[in-house]
C-alpha positions, 0 to 999 in steps of 0.5 A, a space after each residue: 500500500 502506498 502512503 496515500 492509498 485509501 484505507 478501509 476501517 476494520 468493520 468495512 474490511 470485514 463487510 467486504 470480505 463477507 459480502 455484506 451490504 455497505 452504505 457510504 456516509 459523508 463526514 461534513 455533516 459531522 464537522 460542518 453541518 451540525 453544531 457541537 455536541 449534536 454532531 457527535 450524537 447524530 453521527 453515531 445515530 446515523 451509523 446505528 440506523 444503518 446497522 438497524 436496517 441490515 447494512 454496515 455504515 462506512 463514514 468517509 473522512 480524512 485523518 492526518 492525510 489518510 483517507 479512510 472508508 469506515 471511520 471508527 468511533 474515535 476518529 468520528 469523535 475527532 472530526 466532531 470536536 477538532 476545530 481545524 477540520 478542512 471541508 474536502 471536495 474532490 479537488 481537495 483530496 490529494 492536496 489535503 492528503 499530501 499536507 497530512 490534513 484532517 478533513 471531512 468529505 462533502 457529497 462530491 468527495 464522498 461519492 467519488 471515494 465510495 465508488 472507488 471503494 466499490 460501495 454502491 449506495 450513499 446516504 446524505 441529507 441534501 445535495 449541493 446545487 446551483 446557488 441563487 443568482 448563479 447567473 452572476 456569481 457562477 456559484 455551483 456545487 461540485 456535487 453536480 458535475 461529480 455525480 454526472 460521472 460517478 455510478 452511485 445511488 444517492 439517497 437524499 431529501 432533494 437539494 438544500 432549500 437554500 439553493 435554486 432548486 429549479 436551476 439545479 434540476 435543470 443542470 442535473 438534466 443537462 448533465 444526464 443525472 437520473 432523478 427519481 422520487 421515492 414514493 412521490 412525483 414531487 421533488 422535495 426541498 430538504 427542510 420542506 416536503 415539496 420543493 415546488 417541482 415535479 420529477 419524471 420517475 417514481 420508485 416505491 420500494 428498495 427492490 425497485 431501486 435495486 432493479 434500476 441499478 441492475 438494469 443500468 448494469 445490464 445495459 452497459 451504457 455507462 451512467 452517473 448517479 441515481 439521485 433518489 429524492 426521499 421527502 419528509 412526511 408533511 407533518 415532519 417538515 419545517 413550517 413552510 412559512 417559517 422556512 421562507 422567512 428564515 431563508 429570506 433573512 439569511 440571504 440578506 445576511 449573506 449579501 451584507 457580509 459578502 459570504 460566498 463559496 464554501 462558506 455559504 451553506 454552513 452559514 445559512 444552516 447555522 442561521 436556520 438553527 439559530 433563527 428557528 430555535 433549533 427546529 431546523 436542526 431537529 428536521 435535519 436530523 430526521 432527514 438524515 436518519 430516514 435517508 440512512 434507513 432507506 439507503 441500508 434497505 436498498 443496499 440490502 435489497 441489492 445484496 440479496 439479488 442474484 446480481 450486484 447493484 451494478 458496481 464491482 463486487 466487494 473483494 
């Protein structure tokens, strides 16, 4: 093994050896997405939810320059508590490794690493996308272009509602990324159940999702990610009026403070947490736990089938 090769955590190594289903999890939610001490508690709850639904969790992150698929509890604790954890997209991985940095992987980086590690299903909260006024700022998440070339199932609650949802869906279509709603034909808006746009396809069970991935593999045409949009039930969403008011205030603060780039999403999520007195945090946690459960069920459905999910079989 070279100095900078991806390393597997012991529990993921065992799962690969035994042919057990594995679900990839990001680490930016630990270091940048949730406040302390909720971040550590929720990270552990996410992993347990994956286990409770029959799969093995593989939280991905970087410790001292080492890219690890399947952080152990102490490593997760380190990313939750350390104050100098870098936010790593795909472009940052090699530089951060060479600099022996600690880092948390975004959706883009987690997807790329998971696919390289032959993990076919990834659970997250919400995707990055096209930012509001991107026609002026050209601010667009690397999640989109990465998912266009990365064969993985991403279970999410749509794109973060702080973004331009309609423009993001247009970009996903242009990039050839498949989007389906889970038991819905409406695209969710992260904190809110309905993001205001339709999707072309609806899938109603984990086995149907596994069928889609098998079909793609059998066709052999090559494709990027399948985004499975899993909305919150309406009675679990953030109140839409409160959401819209908080978002408008946050966007105004962004402009006043000239916040751009990677800092936008953490700033707005923090603003939501403070302005809703923790309600948005509760919704955020519900989102990721529901997505983790569904992702585990999909991975399990795929591993029980006579063929794989459409990716290389675990060694």
